[in-house]
N, C-alpha and C positions, 0 to 999 in steps of 0.2 A: 315409315317413321312413326313411332308411337305418339299418341295424342297427349303430349306433356301438359298442355294447358288444362285439359279436362281432368287429367289425373291430379294435378295440383289443386284444382277447384274442389273435387269431390272426395279426395282422400280423407280430409278431416271428417266428412259426414260418415264415412265408413268407420272411422275411429270412434265417433260418437255412438254409433249403433253397437259397436263392440263393447264399449263401456257400459251401455245400458243392459246388454245381455249378461254382463258379469257384475250385476248389482250386488251380489252376495260376497264379492271379493273384498279385500282390504282397501282402504283409501290409498295405500302406497301403490297398489296395482293400478287403480284408476289414474292416479297422477303419472305413473310410469307410461301408461298408454297415451295420455295427453302429451307428455314431453316427447315421446317417440314419434307420435303422429305429426305433431307440429314441427319437429325436426325434419321429418321426411318431407313435409310440405315446404319448408325452407329450402331443402335440397332441390325440390322441383322448381321453386322460384329461381334458384341459382342456375339450373339448367336452362330455363326460359331466358334468363339474362345472357347466358353464353350464346344462345341462338340469335339474340339481338333483334333489331328492328330494321326497317328500310325506309327510304325517303319517298316511297310511292304509295303509301297507305298503311294498312294494317298488316302485321306479320303473324305467323304461327296460327293462322285462322283454321278453325275446326267447325264443321257445320253438319247438322243432321236435321232432316225434315221433322217438324213438330206439329204444327197446325197449318198445312199447306193451303187449305181453303181460304184462310185469311192472311196469308203471307207471313206467318210467324214461324220461326225455326230456332233450333238450338244453335246459336252462333256465338263463338268466343274467339278472342284474339287480342293482340296487344299492339301498341305503338309506343312512341317515345314519351307520351304523357302518362299512359297507364302502367307500363312496365316498371318504372321506379316505385310506383305506389304498391304494386304487387309484391315486390321484394321487401319494401318497408313493412307491409302488413304481415308477411310471413315471419320476419325477424321479430317484430313487436309481440306477436302471439307466442313465439318460441320462448323469448325471455320472460314473458308474463307467466307462462306455464311453469317455468323453473321457479320463479318467485312464489307462485301460488301453491307449491307443493306442500305448504304448511296447512292448507285448508282442510279441516276435518268435518265440518258441518255439511252433511249431504254431499260428500265429495264426488260421488259418481254423477249426480245431477249437475254439479258445478262444471266438471270436466266436459260432460256431454254438451252442455249449453255453450261453453267456450268453443268447442270444436264446431258446433253448428254455426256459431257466429263467424268463425274463421272461413268456413265454406261460403257463407253469405257475403263476407267482405271481399274475398278474392273474386267471387263470382260477379259482384257489382263492378269491379274494376276491369274485368275481362269481357263482360257481356257486350255483344254487338247486335243484339236484338232488344228492342225497347221493352217488350213484355218481359223478357228474361231479366233485364236490368231491374225492372220494377218489382219483380218477385223477390230477387235477392235483397233489394233495398228494404222491402217490407219485413222480410224474415229477420233481418238484422235488428229492426226495431223491437220485435217480439223478444228476441234473445236478450237484448240489453235490458229490457223492462224487467224480466225475471232475474237478471243478474243483480240489478239494483234492489229490487223488492225483497229478494231472498237473502242476499249476502251483504247488504249495505249496512249503514249505521243507524243511529237512533230514530231518525225521521225518514227512513227509507221508503215507506209505503207512499207517502205524499210525494216525495221526489220522483219515484218511479212512475206514479200516475201522471204527474205533470210532464215528465219526459215523454211518455207514450202519447198523451193527448196532443201535445204540441206537435210532435214529429209525425204522428199518424195523420192528423188533420192537415198538417202542412204538406204532406205528400199527395193529397188528393188533387190539388191544382196541377201537379206534374202529370197525373193520369189523364186529366183533361187535355193538357198540351200534347201528350203522346197520341191521344185519339185524334186531335186536330191535325197533327203531322201525318198520321196514317190516312185520314180522309183526303188530305191534300196531295198525297203521292199518287202517281199513275205509272204502272199499276199499283194497287194497294199493297203495301209492305210495311213490316216493322223493322226492316233491315236498317240499322243505324248508319251503316256505310253509305247507303243510297241517300239517306237524308242529309248526310254531311257533304257528299260530292255534288248533290243537286238539291238544295233546300226546297222543300215542297210548298212552302207558304211564302207569301209576300204581302206587303201593304198592311192593312188593319189586322188581318188574320195572323200574320207573323208577329205583330206587336202584342196582340192578345195572348198568343202562345208564349211569347217571351215573358210577359208579366206573370203568367201562371207559373212558369219555370222559376222565375226569380223569387216568387213567394216561397216555393218549396225549398230552394237552395239557400235562401236567406234564413229560414228557420233552422235548417240543418247545419249551416256553417258555424255559428249563427252570427247575425249582425244586429245591431241596434235598430229598431226596438223589438226584434224577434228573439232576443237572447235570454229572456228571463228564466227559461227552464234550465239553462246550462249550469250556473253556479250551484243550484240546489242538487242537480244530478251528480255533479262532480264531488261535492262535499259529502253526500250520503252514499255514493257508490263505494264498493271496496276498491282498494288500490288497483287491483287488476282491471276492474271495470273502468276506472278513470284513465288508465293508460290506453286502453283500447278505444274508449270514447273520444279522447283528445287526439291520440296518435293516428287512429284509423277512421272512425266514423265521422268526425268533423270534415274529413277530406271528401266524403261523399258529396258534401255541399260545394266545395271548391272545384272538385273534379267534374261534378255535374254542370257547374257554371261554365266550364270550358267545353266539355264534351257536348252538352245539349244546347245551352243558351247561346254560347259564342259560335259554335260550329254549325248549328242547325237553323238558327235565325240570325245570320251575320248582319244583314242590313238593318234589321230592327235593333240589334244589339249596338250597332254603331250609332244609330240615332239616339239611343238611350245611354250612350257611353258616359256622358257628363254626369247624369243622374247616378249611374252605377258607381262612377268614380267618387262622387260625393258620399255615397253610403260607405265606401271603403275608407275614406278619410275619417268619417265620423266614427266608424268601428275602431279604427286604429287609435284615435285619441280617447274615445270613451273607454275602451278596454284598459288603456294605460292609467287614466285618471281613476277609474273604479278600482283597479288593483291597488293603487296608491292608498286608498281608504281602508284596506282590509287589515284585520288583525289575525284572522284565521289563515294559516300558511297555505292550506289547500285551496281556499277560496281565492287567495292572491294569485296562485298559479292558474286557476281557472279563468280569471279575468284577463290575464296576460295572453291566454289563447285567443280571446276575442280580438285583442290588439294585433296579434300576428296574422290572424285570418284577414283582418283589414288590409294588411300589406298585400296579401295575395289578390284580393279583390281589386285593389289599386292597379296591380300589374296587369290583370286581365282586361280591365277597362282601358288602360293606356294602350294595350295592344290593339284593341278595337278602334281606338281613335287615331292610331298612328297610320301614316300613309307610306312610310318607308319600311319595306319588309325587314331590314336589318334591325330597326328599332323595335318593330313588332316582335321579332324573334327574341330580342334581348329581354323584353318585358315578360313574355311567356316563359322563357327559360328561367328567369328569376322566380316567377310565380310557382312553377312546378317544383323547382329546387327548394323553395320555401315550404311547400307541402311536405317534402321529405325531411328537411331539417327540423321543421316543427314537430314532426312525429318523433324524431330521435330525442330532441331536447326536452320537450314537454313530457314525453314518455319517461325519460330519466328523472325529471323533477317529481312526477307523481309517484314513481317508485320510491324515491328518497323520502318524500313526505309520508308515504305509507310505512316505510321502515321506521321513521321517527315516531309515528303514531303508535306503531306496534309496541314500542318501548316505553313511551311517555304517557300514552292514552290521552293525549291532548294535542290540539293543533294551534293553540293560542300562543302566539309568539311572545307575549308578555310573561309566559310561564317558564321561558327558557333563559339561556345566557351562558356563554363560555363553553358551549358544548364541543367545540373543536378540540378542547383539551381532554374531553372524556371519550369522544368518538371521532378521532381524527380522520379515519378513512371516510366515514359518512360525511363529516363536515367538509373536507376538501372536495369530495365528489359533488356535494351540493354547490360549493363555490364554483367549480368548473361548469356545471350545468347552468347555473345562474348567469355566469359571465357569457355563456353561449347565448342565453335567452336575451340578454341586453345588447347583443350584436357585436361583441368584441371581435376585432380582426383576428384571423387565425382559427376561429371556431365556426360552427356550422351555419349560423344565420347570416354571417357577414357577406359571403359571396352572393347569396340569394337577394338580400335586401339591397346590396350595392347595385345589382342589375336593375331591380325594380325602380329605385330612385333615380338611377342614371337615365332610364327610359322616360320616367316621369318628367324630369327636368327638360327633356327635349320635346315633349308633347304638350303637357299641361303644367307649366312651372309652378302655378299657384298651389297645386296639390302637394307640393313638397312640404307644405306645413305639417303633413302627417309624420315627418321625421321627428317632430317634437315627441312623438310616442316613444322613440328610442331613448331620448333624454330622460323622460319620466320613468321608463322601465329601468334604466340604469339606476336612478335614484331609489326606486322602491326595492330593488333587489339588494343594493348596497345597504339599505336600512334593515332589510330582513336578515342579511348576513351578520350585520353588527349586533342586532337584537338577539338572534338565536345562537350564533356560534362564537361571538367575540365577547370580551368583557369578563366579569367574574362568574365563576361556576356556582350555580345554586346549590344549596345544601343537600337537596334530595337527589341530585344527579351525580352518581358515582359509577365506577366500572361495574359494580354489582347490580345497580338498578338500571343501568343503561349500557349494555355491552355493545361493542363495535360490530361492524358487519360480519356475518358469518360466511362460510364458503358458498352456500346456496344463494345468498343475496349478492355476493360478489360476482358469481357466474351470471346472474341475471343482469346486473348493472354494467359490467365491464364492456360487453359488446357495444352498448349504446354510447358510453363515454369515449371509447376508442374511435367510433365512427363520427362522433361530434368533432373530434380533432381532425380526422382524416378528411372529412367533407369540408372543413374550414381551410385546411392547408392545400388540399389537392382535389377540388370539386370536379375536375375535368372528366373523370371516368363516368360520372353521372350526367354532367352537362352534355357530353358527346351524344349520349343516347337521347336525351330530351331534344337536343338541337336538330337531330335528324328529322323529327316530325315538325317542330315549330317553324323551321326555315322553309319547309315545303308547303305550309298552309297558304291557300290562295287569297285569304282575306284576314 
């Protein structure tokens, strides 16, 4: 059977090399290669999905000796936690390539960087060797740095540098934790499956490793007070960069929280569970209140990302504190599903804000008004995505957040205060909709100055909006995959 995981990981890298070899071709050729390669990668992710996962560990594992003298190997595979994120990643990159087909500034470099970032992203979610994970993790930072610095907005250089410094320095504690886990294993190995099945550290060593990992993933998620790089990065990044940063790269933090911190130092994680839960509650409330204060539409969406990441952290912390396996699985199911739904919803919102900025050349909500009469397709699409973000039943966030809060009520009822974040999010999005899309139309906004969505934009946006509805109405097809792993976890 052919190695579909490795093909899916490295196919974008081959596409990137092809684009660079054809630097003298037209921008249309470069974008065509990008769309075709990302489409083939999405097909590979769908084949991986069709092969499924099992309840006994990782599935679709592929392994080749790499550095046998130190126990490092090329190891990739998936389980119910990583497979939905692989499919989400492939989909978001595909629609982003479609949307970005308008980019003419250094288009070959843009497409090549995006394809490199696609390989790094899927590689991070499928890596089963800690060194391999760290390599993919770091490559993604470099790719996004150049994405922001080269194709971002007016203050892009400062935002790109802030992003890189925060996330690069933030990743160093993870490297120390990986070395600690390696030195604690017997025999020495970087095999993440071994560290998960038999955690190599205990006591103080495990707690120190946990703290190191929490620092890294707190910066990457991000949570208060490690979040200050995020609003600047989102505001200055091109729309494509914002979609990938929010929809995919923030999940490195929450995925790492589950895969490394929760699974590799379970006892220490349980001891620190209340502290981690507190950080999640603070992130959920802070993100909502900070978003409420924004007048820049893109910055508003960026702060709601912090709010939703807080819910994921709450779910993972509740799972660690739960003694009932069913409650633990419910909390983790909700957290992983929230990672997927957040990618879809926030990805759609950043695309829509990018489309609006392309037309109006501003993100200031005070400059708009009545736009739903001028651009009804764009307007109603934003309303749908905003309603999904505020947790409306029948849309993507609701089943995820319902499970998280249901488990929270049974384990740490006081943490349910985080549900106030949903109320605040509802208020801020209703205000944004009223200010931007309802009311009287400004004199400068006409069909001539602000056309509605074109075919390319519709093709990019439609899959996300459809999945937002499908995941809200019938989440079982994703939850079944997630649950196969979460219900089998021993702790």
